[in-house]
N, C-alpha and C positions, 0 to 999 in steps of 0.2 A: 504494500500500500504506500502510495506517494506521501511523503512528509512535507509539511508546509513551513516556510521560513519567512523572515522579514515582515512580520505582521505587527510587531509591538508599536512601531512609530505611527502606523495608521490608526492605532487605538488612541494614543494620547495626543494626536494632533488637535489643534484648536477647533478645526472645522468638524471633526468627528465628535468631539465633546459637546459642541453646540447642537449638533444633530441629535445626540443622545439626550440632551436636556429637552429638546422639543418633543421627542418621542416619549420620554419617561413621564412628562407632565400631562399627557393627553388624558382628559377626563378627571384630572386631579388638581386643577388650577386653584381650587379653593382650600386645598389641604394646607395646614400650617407650615409643613416643611417646604412646600413650593413657595408659599408667600414669603417665608423667611429668606429662602434662597434668592428670591427676586429683588430683595433689598440691596444685594451686592452681587448681582448675577455675573457681570463681566469679570469682577475680581475673583469670584469663586471659580469660574471656568479657568481663569489663568492660574489660580492656585492649584487646582486639580491637575492641570497640564504639567505643572512643575513637580507635583508630588509623584505623578506617574513616571515622568521622564527621569527623575532622580531616584526612583524606586524607594521613596519614603512613605508611600501610601500604606495605610493599615486599615483593615475593616473596622468600622465603628462597633460599639457595643449593641447587641441585639436587645430589643424588647419582645416579649411574647404575649400571646393571648390564645384562648381556646375557643374553637368553634364546635358545634354539636350536630350540624347538618351539612352534608348527608351522613356524616359520621363524626365522632369526636376526634379532633386533631389539634395538635399544638402548632400554632402559626408563628413564624418568626418575622420580625420587621426591622429594617434598617433605616437610618435617616435618608431623606431624599438627597441631600448633599453631605458627603461626596459619594455615598455608596451606590444608591440606585442609579445615579447618572453613570457611574463607573461601569456597572453591570450592563447597562444598555450600550455604552461605548464598546465594550468587549463584544457584545452580540452583534452590533452593526458590522463587525469584521468577521466574526467566527461563525455566524449563523449558516451561511452557505457551505462552510467547511464541515460543520456538524451534520447538516442535512444530507450532504453528499455521502456520509457513511451509513445513513439509515436505510433499511430495506423499505419496500413498499408496504410492508405489513404492520408498521407501527404508526399510530394515529394520534397520540396525545401531544398537545402543545406544539404542533407543526403547522405552519401556514398552509392553507389549502387542504388540510386533513381535518382532524377533529372527530367529534362524536358521530355526526351524520355521515361522514365519509366511511367511518368504520361500520356503521349500520348498513349502509348501502353495499359495502363489500361482503358482509355476511349474507345479505339477501341474495346477492349474485351467486355466491358459493352454494347456497341451499337449492338453487335450481338444478344442481347435480344431485338429485335425490338419492341415487344409488351410492354415490361417493361420500355422502354426508349423513349416513345413518346414525353415527355415534359421535359424541362430543366429549372431549377432555377439557374440563373447566378448572382452572387453578389460579390462585393468587400467590404472589411472593410476600412472605411474612415481613411486616414492618419494613418495607422496602427502603423508603427514604432514610429513616434513622439507621439502617444497617448497611448503607453503602460504605465500603472500606476505602479510606482515603488513599492508602498506598497503592491499591489496585487501580483506583480511578486515575491517579497520577501516572502510573505506568501505561495505562491505556492511552492517555493523552499524549504521552511521549511516542507512541506508535504513529501518531498522526501529525504532531507538531514538533518542530525542532528549533523553534525560536526560544532561546533560553530566557530572554527577558520576559516574554509573554508567559512562559511556563512559571517563572517566579511569581507573576501576578495571579495566575490561576491557582498555584499552590497556596498563596496567601489567603485567597478567598475560600478555598476548599477547607483549609485548616482553621478557619475562623470559628467553627463550632463542630460538634459531633455530627456524623452522618451528612445528609444533605438537608438543610433547613427548608421546610415547606414555607413558601412565601417569597423566597429569593427568586428573582427573575432568572438567574443563571441555573438554579437547581433543576428546573424542568428540562433544560438541555443537557446538563450533566447526567441526569437520570436516564434519559434516552440514550445518551452516548455510552453509559455504563453497560447497557444491555444490547448495544448495537452489534457487538461481535457474537453474542448469543443468538440474536436474530439471524445473522448470516449463517451460523452453525445450523440452526433449525432449517433454513431454506436450502443451503448449498450442500451441507454434509448429510443431514438427516433427510433432505429432500421432502420436507413436509409441504404438501400442496395447499392445504387450507389451514393457514396459521394467521391469527389476528392478535395483536397486543395493543392494549390501551394502558400505558403506564405499567402498573404491576398486575394487571388483569389480563389473563391469557385464555384464548379459546382455540382449540385445535379440533378439526373435523376429519372423520375417516369412515370408511366402510367396514373397518375391522376393529372390533372391541379389544381383542388380545394385543393387537399392535399398539393401541393407545396406552394400555397398561405397561407395555415394555418401554414405550417412549417416555412415559412418566418417570420410570426408574432412571432412564438415561438423562432426562432433564434434571432430576434431583441431584444426580452425581455432578453434572456440569455446573449447576448453580453453586453447589456446596464447595467443590474443589477449586473452581476458577474465580468465583465472585464472592465467596463466603456468604451466600444467601440461602435461605431455606423456603420451602413451600409450606403454606398454611395447611393445617390439618383438614380443612373443609373442601379439599379437592374432590372432584367427581368425574367418573366416567359413566355415561348414561345414554340411552337411546333418545335421539332428538325428539321423536314424536311422542315420547312418554311424558315429558315435562317442559320442553322448550328450553332455549338457551337464554339465560338472563345475562345480558351484556350491554354496556353503554346506555342503560336506561330503557331498554326494550326487552321483550321476550319473543324470541324468534322460533317459528316452526316452519316446516316446509310449505304449509298452505297459507300462512298469514303471520303478521307481526303485530304484537300488542304493546301498549305502553306499560312500563313497570308499575306494579301496584302502588308503591310509595309515591311515585310521581303523580299518578291519578289522584291519590288522596290529597297531596299537597295542592294540586290544581283545584279540587273541589273545595278545600279549606280556604284557599285564596278567594274563590268566587263568593263564598259565604261571608267571610269576615273582612276582607280588604280588597274588594273588587276594583281593578283599575285597568285601563286600556293597555298600558305598557306590559303588565304581567300577563294579560290575556294574549298579547302578541307573542310573548316569549313562549308560552305553553303551546300556542298554535304552531310555532316552529317545531316543537317536539312531535305534535300529532300529525304534522304533514308527512312524516316519514314512516307512518304505521297505519294499520287498519283501524280508524278511529271514528268513523261516521256515527256509530251507535253511541259511543262515549260522548261525543260532542253534542248530540241531540239531548242526551240525558242531562249533561252539565249546564248547557246553555238554554234549557227550556224555561 
């Protein structure tokens, strides 16, 4: 795999930092961190340029908070200046390099992909009814907190040979344990951490129907024993090469018996329904805090499944 050099100067140049500032503030112009930064915007950009150029930049202290929907998670937050601008400056340069390593079968946090692209891919696969009789469904256990820093840094060195840039990436990676959920860079690091596993699945294992959304994996086949054998090989790969483990709630099951619960939908060969929890949240919103923006958001979900009966009931 070709390694990339001479990237760091592109990251800390004034023009890229100004662009990063413009991107990072979108939809956040009223946040205190952005307002405070704007009081000394030009001076801050110059200061960040110098910190990165001189390699004196250090990640600021994190604050954390907990969310409970769709599941309980600890969210990490960094100051707008200098950290969130820095992360966007890095991704302005690295995003095409990261994306070039991903297979077509990973969907989370990638421009032009996402939940609905994943849903459409599963629907296309299920048209091959004979070849998709069985599903292996699994999650990686506590994926973000369990990403190993040394392994991630070694994987980055397989793709990047710019030592100054690697210094900055190492500094960000080592700023807290695992990958902090909430960091802009974390979603790309997470996909990159599993990108060689994705290639192994497609190129060495030659898995035809494989779909990954972050730590949520779906594999389809005509052969149930094959999926059990593949599960054992996946477990070995993740443990030995990435120090990751599979959650105990993995399943190998006939698709027509229960459907595939993935990216907010339940897929069967004949139809696709919205996940029960999303239907319940939709109904609750309509009853307690009905508004046009939320309805439009849920309409986006229902547009990708068989939802005529549901919409008639909810909007009656």
